N, C-alpha and C positions, 0 to 999 in steps of 0.2 A: 718590382711591384707584382703582387699576386693577390687576387681576391680583395683588392683595396688595401693591402698591407705591404709596407716597405720591408724588404729583407736585406739585412746587412750582417752576414756571418760566413763562416766556412761551411763547406759541405763535404760529403764523404767521397765524391767522385766527380770527375769533369762532366759526366753526362748529366748530373743533377744541376750543375752550374749552367750548362748549355740549354737545358730545358727551361730554366728560369729566364735566362738572358736572351735566348734566341727563339726557341719553339713557341713560347707563350706570346711572343711579339709577332708571330706569323712567319718567321724565317724557317723555311723548309729546305734550305740548301744542304744541310748535313743529312745525307741519306741514312747513315747508321743511326743517328738520333731519331729520325722519323720512323724508321723501322722498329726501333726499341719501344717507342711510345705507341705507335699505331698498331704494330704487331701485337704488343701486349694487350692493347685495347680489344683486339679481336678475340683474345683469349678470356676477356672478362674484366680486365683491370680498369676499364673505364667506369665501372660501377663502384662508387666509393663504399657501398654496403658489402662488397664481396671481399671478405677477409682473406680467403684463400688466394684469389687472383692478385690482391695487393701483396701478399706474402711472396708469390712467385716473382712479381716485379722486383721486390726488394732483394731477393736472393740472386736473381739473374743479373741485375744491374746495380741497384743502389737503394738503400733504405730511404735516403733523402729524396731520391727521384720519386719513390712511391709516396712519400709524405706530400711532396709538392703536387703530384698528380691527384692525390686524394683531395687536397684543398681546392685545386683548380676545378675538378669535376663537380664538386659540391657547389661551387660558385657559379658554374654554368647553368644550374637550375634556377629558373626565374624567381621562384619563391624564396630560395636561399639567398639569391643576390639581393632581393628587396630587403630582407631583414638584416643581412650583413651590412648593406649600405646604410640602413637606418641606424644600426648600432654605431657605425663610424661617424655618421652625421651628428648624432646626439653626443657622442664623445667629444667631437671637435667643438661643439657649442659649449660643453661643460668646461673644457680646457680654456676656452675664451671667456669663461665666467658669465656665460649667457644662459638663462634658464631655458631648458628645452620645452617644458610645459609645466603647468601647475600640478602638484601631486594629486592623484585621484584617491580620495579617502573612501570611496565606495568599495574599493578592493582591500581585502585583508591579505597580506603576504605572509604565508606560513612556511617555516623552514623545517626541513627534516635533516638532522645532522648526520655526519659520517661516523666511522668507527672510532671508538675510544675518545669521543669528543670531550669528555670530562677529564680523563686521565692525562691527555696531552692536548690542551687547548692551543698550544703553539702551532699546530697544524692548520688551525682555522676551521676545523670540521664542525665547530659549534656555531658558526655564522655570527659570532658576537660582533665582529667588525662590520659586517654587511648590515646587520639589523640596526646598529647605531647610526650608520651612514643614512640608511633609508628613513629612520625615525627623525633624524635631524632635518631631513628634507621634507618632512611632513607626511610620510606614509605610515600606515598602521602595520605592525609586524608582531609575530609571536614565534616561539620555538616549540615545535612538537617534540616533547621529550620522549626519547626512546631508551631502551636498556642498552647502554653503549657497547656491551660485549655480547649481547644476545644475537641469535641467528636471524637470518633475513625473514623467515616466516613469522617468528615471534614478533619482531618489530613491525612487520607489515600489518599484523592485527592491531597493534597499538596505534599505528598511524591511521588506520581505517576507523578505529573507535573514536579517536580525537577529531578526525574530519567529520564524522557523523554528528558529533556534538556541536562542532562549530557550525555545521550546515543548518542547525536548528535556528540560528540567529543571524547568519551571514548569507547574503545573496550572491556575493562575488568573492571567490577565493582564488588566489594564485599560490601554488605550492612550488617551493624551491628545494631541491635535494642536492646532496653532494656525495660522490663516491659510493660507498656501500648503501647510503640512503637512497640511491637510485633504484636498485631492484626492490627495496622495501616499499618505496612509493609506487612503483609499477604494480606490484601485487595488490597494494591497498586500492589503487584506482581501478585495476582490472578485475578484481574479484571481491573486494571487501566492502563496497558501498552499495547502498540501495540506489535505484535509479533517481530518486528525488534528491538524495544527498550528492550523488555524482554530478547532477546538473548544476549544483552550486559551485563546483570547482571548475573554473573557466580556463585555466592555463597551468601548465607544468613546465618549469625550467629545470633541466637536469644538467648539473655542473660536474663534468668528469665522471659521469655515472658508470659504475661497474655493472652495467645492465646484463651483460652475458658472462660475467665473471672475468677471470684473468688466467691466461696461459701460465703466468708465473706461479699461481697456485697449483695448476695442473702438474708442475714439475715435482710436487711433493706428495702426489697421490700414491706412487709406487714405492716398493721397498728397495733400498733402505732409506730413501729420502723421507718417507712418511715418518719413520722412527726418529730421524734427526729433527724434523720439523716439530714433532710432538715434544721432544726434549726442550727445544728452543722456546716454544710457546709456553710450556709449563714453567720454565725458568723466568719468563717475563710476566707470569701470572695471567696468561691469556688462555682461553679455551682452545683445546686441540681440534675442536670441530670447525675452527675458522677455515682451515685449508679446504675441506670438502665443501663447506658452505659457499666459498667464493670461487670454486672451480668452474670452468666452463661446462663441465659435465653436469653440474647441478643447475647453474643459472641459465644457460642457453635454452634448455627445454622448458624451463619455467616461464621464461619470457615469451617463447614461441606460442604457448597456449593462451596467452592473455589477449583480450579484446578490450582496448581502452574505449572510453565513451567517445562517440563520433564527433561531438561538438568540441572536444578538448583541444586547445591549441598547445602543442608540444614543441619545445625548443631545446635543443641540445647545444650547450656551450662547451666546445671541445678545444682544449689546449693541444697544440700540434708542434712540438719542438723538432727542429732540425738537429743533426748530430753536434753541430758547433754551439748549440744553445742549451744543451742538457745540463742542469746544475749538478754539483757533486752528489747531493743526496739522492738523486734519481739515476745517476749514471750506471751503477751496477745492474739494476733491473732493466734499464733501457737497453744495455748491451746484450743481456740475455734474450730480450724479446725482439730485438731488431731483425733477426732472421725470420720471424713470423710476420713482419710487416711494420707499417707505421704505428708507433705507440707513444704513450705519454710518460713512460717510466713505470707504469703499473698495469695498464691494459692496452689492448689494441684499439686504435681510433675507430675502426669500423664497428667494433663491438659496443661503442658508446651510442650508436645511432638507432633511432626508431624508424620503422617503415612509415613513410609519409610525414615524418616530423621535420620541422625547420631546423637548420643548423647554422650556428655562428662559430667559425673557427678563429683561434687566436694563435698565430704563428709565434713560436718562441716560448710559450708557457708549457710547463709540464703538469703532472697530475695535481700539484699542490698550489698552482696559480699564484705563486709569489711574484707580485708585480707592484712597483711603486705607484702605478696608476690604477690599482684595482678598485679604489673607492669610486673614482669617476666611471670606471667601466661597469661597476655594479649599477649605478644610476642609469647609464646608457643602455645597459641590457634590459632593465625593467622598462625603460621608456620605449624600446623597440617592441617589447612584448605588448605593451599597452596600445601601441600603434596597430599591431596585428589584431588585438581584441576589438578595437574600434572598427577595423576594416571588416572583420568577420561578422560583427553585429553592431553596425553603426547606430548611433542614437537618432531617434526621429527628430525632424526639424521642429523648432519651437513654434 
């Protein structure tokens, strides 16, 4: 068990197994294991936001050890523990067919889709399934339509314009983004809204957000990889600007300059697969990225995080969140966010 989650899989090294089975249970008898974990922590790997330190831990010992350490350190934070436990509590209630709470129709849940969401709806980037689940449960939802192949900055303007119009009639908006929709939403919230419109957006749930881009895209910035990528993208009918647009060189500085509204509740839902859990469709990219540290098969887990944001991890899921229980997890995640909103701004007594 780690962070309230049961782990049943293979791992890439004995040290990762021992970390899970012994170290996290308080067993410090293995001197080598203790030095690996605590020595790395002194170098910075205890901070789950530190992508470089997590990368060193992965290269020196094990990517799975770094992934487990990432999840454990996030759960050590009281705020993350509270929201992670709430997520699991709501999920258990839903599995038992017990209502967690009545839907709050005062909130509008607005979804920002991922890349190519119309061309390839099988990826789930259009949120059609999540919207159907929430609407069946009594919530109000809508899709903020973006240009599916456009760049981040172009779509950020579209998201900001739609949110501004929604804010004219809605007092409480929860925005949910996926993958490339993450940096688009970040720019919209950080730079595109008036203070009055921004106040109407109460929470942002980022699902697998490519907030700082992807080192996988970075591989194709130089020559001759850039030429090969351009050929491949042109063959697929995709813009060649995608590589630069989703590189860490482009996205990380853009995110660093943003200042999100102080009142905004932000939650990052992070799939965190161990090596034995990576599905075939993500394995190639996962193996390329594993030397950089814990990743979901498309980006580094640390690069999905926002400073000061709440984090719910889901061990075993990759970037595409293909899970038979994803419908119930959708409801549980929203319920946990609503708990946080009530906690940060409780309703006055009747």
